[in-house]
Residue frames relative to the residue before (quaternion, step in Angstrom):
aa qw qx qy qz dx dy dz
M 1.0000 0.0000 0.0000 0.0000 0.00 0.00 0.00
K 0.6287 0.5359 -0.3328 0.4547 3.58 1.08 -0.75
V 0.6457 0.5213 -0.3195 0.4574 3.56 0.98 -0.82
L 0.6428 0.5229 -0.3207 0.4588 3.58 0.98 -0.83
N 0.6488 0.5074 -0.3142 0.4720 3.61 0.96 -0.82
T 0.6469 0.5147 -0.3155 0.4659 3.58 0.99 -0.81
V 0.6534 0.5061 -0.3088 0.4707 3.58 0.97 -0.85
V 0.6496 0.5098 -0.3147 0.4680 3.59 0.96 -0.85
K 0.6545 0.5013 -0.3102 0.4734 3.61 0.94 -0.83
L 0.6472 0.5164 -0.3129 0.4653 3.58 0.98 -0.81
L 0.6704 0.4850 -0.2946 0.4780 3.59 0.92 -0.88
T 0.6277 0.5270 -0.3333 0.4660 3.60 1.04 -0.71
A 0.6551 0.5007 -0.3100 0.4733 3.59 0.95 -0.84
L 0.6522 0.5060 -0.3130 0.4697 3.61 0.96 -0.82
A 0.6465 0.5080 -0.3201 0.4706 3.60 1.00 -0.77
A 0.6408 0.5159 -0.3285 0.4641 3.59 1.00 -0.76
V 0.6549 0.4956 -0.3133 0.4768 3.60 0.94 -0.82
A 0.6542 0.5056 -0.3153 0.4659 3.59 0.93 -0.86
G 0.6424 0.5188 -0.3179 0.4658 3.60 1.01 -0.75
A 0.6551 0.5019 -0.3122 0.4706 3.58 0.97 -0.83
V 0.6446 0.5075 -0.3197 0.4740 3.59 0.98 -0.81
Y 0.6453 0.5176 -0.3241 0.4589 3.60 0.96 -0.81
I 0.6656 0.5029 -0.3073 0.4578 3.61 0.89 -0.91
V 0.6747 0.4792 -0.3029 0.4726 3.60 0.90 -0.87
A 0.6647 0.4989 -0.3149 0.4584 3.59 0.96 -0.78
T 0.7044 0.4657 -0.2675 0.4641 3.58 1.00 -0.80
Y 0.8272 0.2175 -0.0693 0.5135 3.57 0.79 -1.03
G 0.2699 0.8187 -0.4797 0.1634 3.61 1.20 0.31
E 0.6764 0.4875 -0.3050 0.4602 3.60 0.86 -0.90
Q 0.6611 0.4965 -0.3117 0.4683 3.59 0.97 -0.80
I 0.6286 0.5260 -0.3352 0.4646 3.59 1.04 -0.73
V 0.6615 0.4985 -0.3061 0.4693 3.59 0.95 -0.87
A 0.6467 0.5130 -0.3236 0.4625 3.61 0.96 -0.83
W 0.6505 0.5047 -0.3149 0.4722 3.59 0.97 -0.84
A 0.6620 0.5073 -0.3149 0.4530 3.60 0.93 -0.86
K 0.6479 0.5083 -0.3243 0.4655 3.61 0.96 -0.81
K 0.6543 0.5071 -0.3142 0.4649 3.59 0.95 -0.87
T 0.6652 0.5052 -0.3008 0.4602 3.58 0.95 -0.87
L 0.6901 0.4683 -0.2876 0.4709 3.59 0.90 -0.88
A 0.6340 0.5239 -0.3384 0.4572 3.60 1.06 -0.61
A 0.6622 0.5167 -0.3047 0.4490 3.58 1.13 -0.60
L 0.5410 0.6252 -0.4095 0.3857 3.60 1.19 -0.31
P 0.5294 -0.6212 0.4554 0.3556 3.61 -1.05 0.63
K 0.3980 -0.7229 0.5218 0.2162 3.55 -1.07 0.79
C 0.3721 -0.7085 0.5606 0.2128 3.54 -1.02 0.84
P 0.4109 -0.7280 0.4773 0.2709 3.65 -0.62 1.00
C 0.6217 0.5497 -0.3523 0.4326 3.61 1.10 -0.54
C 0.7218 0.4499 -0.2402 0.4679 3.59 1.07 -0.71
C 0.5865 0.6205 -0.3649 0.3713 3.60 1.16 -0.33
G 0.5437 -0.6302 0.4035 0.3800 3.61 1.19 -0.17
D 0.6820 0.4391 -0.2813 0.5128 3.60 1.25 -0.15
A 0.1653 0.8340 -0.5139 0.1141 3.58 1.05 0.69
E 0.6718 0.4922 -0.3106 0.4583 3.61 0.91 -0.85
A 0.6661 0.4979 -0.3104 0.4605 3.58 0.91 -0.86
T 0.6372 0.5257 -0.3281 0.4582 3.57 1.04 -0.74
E 0.6582 0.5031 -0.3134 0.4642 3.57 0.95 -0.86
E 0.6554 0.5063 -0.3151 0.4634 3.59 0.97 -0.82
A 0.6516 0.5183 -0.3165 0.4546 3.57 0.98 -0.80
E 0.6577 0.5010 -0.3143 0.4664 3.57 1.04 -0.71
Q 0.7130 0.4605 -0.2626 0.4589 3.58 0.98 -0.82
A 0.6950 0.4624 -0.2838 0.4718 3.61 0.96 -0.77
P 0.4526 -0.6628 0.5058 0.3163 3.60 -0.98 0.74
A 0.6183 -0.5558 0.4003 0.3855 3.54 -1.18 0.53
A 0.3165 -0.7543 0.5492 0.1712 3.55 -0.69 1.12
E 0.4839 -0.6499 0.4941 0.3151 3.52 -1.11 0.69
E 0.2576 -0.7690 0.5688 0.1368 3.51 -0.83 1.02
P 0.4844 -0.6497 0.4848 0.3289 3.58 -0.97 0.76
P 0.5696 -0.6042 0.4143 0.3726 3.59 -1.05 0.64
V 0.3978 -0.7147 0.5314 0.2205 3.51 -1.05 0.83
E 0.2975 -0.7529 0.5615 0.1714 3.54 -0.80 1.04
E 0.1790 -0.7778 0.5954 0.0919 3.53 -0.78 1.03
A 0.0245 0.8073 -0.5861 0.0642 3.52 -0.30 1.23
A 0.2785 -0.7516 0.5762 0.1600 3.54 -0.71 1.08
P 0.4612 -0.6823 0.4784 0.3047 3.59 -0.85 0.85
A 0.5312 -0.6244 0.4690 0.3286 3.54 -1.09 0.73
A 0.6473 -0.5457 0.3695 0.3831 3.54 -1.21 0.57
E 0.6492 0.5217 -0.3299 0.4445 3.59 1.05 -0.67
E 0.6590 0.5312 -0.3096 0.4332 3.58 1.10 -0.65
V 0.6275 0.5413 -0.3397 0.4447 3.57 1.11 -0.58
Q 0.0483 -0.7926 0.6078 -0.0023 3.54 -0.76 1.06
D 0.4310 -0.6736 0.5319 0.2786 3.53 -1.06 0.74
V 0.2457 -0.7566 0.5918 0.1300 3.51 -0.79 1.07
P 0.3913 -0.7232 0.5016 0.2689 3.61 -0.62 0.99
E 0.3904 -0.7186 0.5290 0.2267 3.53 -0.96 0.91
E 0.4118 -0.6862 0.5389 0.2630 3.51 -1.05 0.78
P 0.4832 -0.6588 0.4745 0.3277 3.60 -0.93 0.75
A 0.5393 -0.6217 0.4609 0.3320 3.54 -1.10 0.72
P 0.5099 -0.6421 0.4596 0.3413 3.59 -0.97 0.74
E 0.4787 -0.6709 0.4853 0.2919 3.54 -1.04 0.79
V 0.3228 -0.7292 0.5743 0.1849 3.53 -1.04 0.85
V 0.1823 -0.7845 0.5869 0.0824 3.54 -0.67 1.12
V 0.0711 -0.7947 0.6029 -0.0035 3.54 -0.71 1.14
S 0.4107 -0.6999 0.5302 0.2458 3.52 -0.83 0.99
E 0.5428 -0.6339 0.4301 0.3443 3.58 -1.04 0.64
H 0.6651 0.4901 -0.3073 0.4722 3.59 1.22 -0.32
E 0.5711 0.5887 -0.3770 0.4303 3.60 1.28 -0.14
P 0.4235 -0.6818 0.5178 0.2962 3.61 -0.93 0.77
V 0.2128 -0.7706 0.5915 0.1052 3.55 -1.04 0.78
A 0.3692 -0.7332 0.5299 0.2127 3.58 -0.82 1.01
E 0.1691 -0.7672 0.6125 0.0874 3.52 -1.08 0.79
D 0.6861 -0.4847 0.3404 0.4225 3.58 -1.27 0.30
K 0.6442 0.5383 -0.3401 0.4238 3.60 0.96 -0.73
D 0.5816 0.5876 -0.3718 0.4222 3.60 1.20 -0.44
F 0.7381 0.4094 -0.2167 0.4905 3.57 1.15 -0.62
A 0.4718 0.6678 -0.4490 0.3603 3.60 1.24 -0.02
E 0.3057 -0.7589 0.5484 0.1730 3.54 -1.00 0.82
């Protein structure tokens, strides 16, 4: 009976590991995207951002008056059209798989 319990526990552990590997392999990109979105939404600590001194100075110093910004539109003669460089061609080998829009549809 002890051997049977040990075998059942071992098979259960293997099934759990196989299930976790399947979930990560199938939904790994979605899990990473969700984690990045969640972590980006968290509030940032000013002490941990590396700008601790600048943050402290900004809090202690009164707001300095900024000079007015002059908005000058360039004259029509000064504006020159910059020629756009053509996009580099993407070379795909005939043996390489190519992703299509239907591959990314949910």
